[in-house]
C-alpha positions as CSV (number, residue, x, y, z in Angstrom):
1,M,25.1,42.2,-13.6
2,P,25.2,41.4,-17.2
3,I,25.0,44.3,-19.7
4,I,22.9,43.6,-22.7
5,K,23.0,46.0,-25.7
6,I,20.5,45.5,-28.5
7,F,21.0,47.0,-31.9
8,T,18.3,47.2,-34.5
9,Q,18.5,48.7,-37.9
10,K,14.9,49.7,-38.3
11,D,13.7,52.8,-36.5
12,D,10.2,51.3,-36.3
13,Q,11.4,48.3,-34.3
14,K,10.7,49.4,-30.7
15,L,11.6,47.4,-27.7
16,D,10.0,47.6,-24.3
17,L,13.2,47.0,-22.2
18,K,11.3,46.4,-19.0
19,T,9.3,43.6,-20.7
20,A,12.5,42.2,-22.3
21,A,14.2,42.2,-18.9
22,E,11.2,40.4,-17.4
23,L,11.3,37.7,-20.2
24,I,15.0,37.2,-19.8
25,S,14.9,37.0,-16.1
26,A,12.1,34.5,-16.2
27,D,14.0,32.2,-18.5
28,M,17.2,32.6,-16.5
29,G,15.6,32.3,-13.0
30,I,17.2,35.6,-11.9
31,G,15.7,38.9,-10.8
32,P,15.3,41.5,-13.5
33,E,17.2,44.0,-11.3
34,R,20.4,42.0,-12.1
35,L,20.1,42.9,-15.8
36,N,21.2,46.1,-17.5
37,L,19.5,46.5,-20.9
38,F,20.1,49.1,-23.6
39,A,18.6,49.5,-27.0
40,E,19.8,51.4,-30.0
41,A,18.1,51.8,-33.4
42,Y,20.3,53.0,-36.2
43,S,19.5,54.0,-39.8
44,S,20.9,52.0,-42.7
45,G,23.2,55.0,-43.4
46,N,24.9,54.5,-40.1
47,C,25.7,50.8,-40.7
48,Y,27.4,48.8,-43.3
49,R,26.7,45.0,-43.4
50,A,28.0,43.4,-46.5
51,S,25.5,40.5,-46.0
52,G,22.7,43.0,-46.6
53,N,20.6,41.7,-43.7
54,D,19.0,43.8,-41.0
55,N,18.9,41.3,-38.3
56,P,18.9,42.5,-34.7
57,V,22.3,42.2,-33.0
58,I,22.8,41.7,-29.3
59,N,26.0,42.3,-27.4
60,I,26.3,40.8,-23.9
61,S,29.0,41.5,-21.4
62,A,28.9,39.1,-18.4
63,R,31.2,38.0,-15.7
64,A,33.4,35.0,-16.6
65,H,32.8,33.3,-13.3
66,N,29.2,32.7,-14.4
67,G,30.6,30.0,-16.7
68,Q,30.1,29.3,-20.4
69,E,26.8,27.4,-20.0
70,W,25.2,30.2,-18.0
71,I,26.3,32.9,-20.5
72,Q,25.1,30.8,-23.4
73,R,21.7,30.4,-21.7
74,L,21.6,34.2,-21.2
75,M,22.4,34.6,-24.9
76,A,19.6,32.3,-25.9
77,A,17.1,33.9,-23.5
78,S,18.0,37.4,-24.9
79,A,17.5,36.3,-28.5
80,K,14.2,34.8,-27.5
81,A,13.0,37.9,-25.8
82,V,14.1,40.2,-28.6
83,A,12.7,38.0,-31.3
84,A,9.3,37.9,-29.5
85,Q,9.1,41.7,-29.3
86,L,10.2,42.4,-32.8
87,N,8.2,39.5,-34.3
88,V,11.2,37.9,-36.0
89,S,12.6,34.4,-35.8
90,E,15.0,33.6,-32.9
91,D,17.3,32.2,-35.6
92,S,17.6,35.6,-37.2
93,V,18.9,37.4,-34.0
94,I,22.7,37.6,-33.9
95,V,24.2,37.4,-30.3
96,Y,27.8,37.7,-29.2
97,A,29.2,37.8,-25.7
98,H,32.3,39.3,-24.0
99,E,33.4,37.8,-20.7
100,I,34.4,40.2,-17.9
101,E,37.2,38.7,-15.8
102,D,37.0,39.0,-12.0
103,G,38.3,42.3,-10.8
104,Y,37.5,44.2,-14.0
105,L,34.0,45.4,-13.1
106,L,33.6,48.5,-10.9
107,I,30.2,48.6,-9.1
108,N,29.4,51.1,-6.3
109,G,33.1,51.8,-6.0
110,N,34.1,48.2,-5.6
111,F,36.0,46.0,-8.1
112,T,34.2,42.7,-8.4
């Protein structure tokens, strides 16, 4: 159950999270119910980026046992889905991931 958080700096950049989940799941070959997507738009006053760019930033948390290749595919699929919706280049989307080790995810009262 990867957690995908999408940050955009422009209030007018609206994401349809259901559509994004469907696009990502289609690229990944997994059901959209396995994805947890969150979006947050922030004003320039609530962010400092020395580079001056306003590229979307995606943070992904995924279980380590999925493996590096799978997580990288998820990163690329997420960038593609967000870029399509925001009408920006995939190359302009910044994506980083955190691996969740086994036993450090609590779902329905069970550690997985």
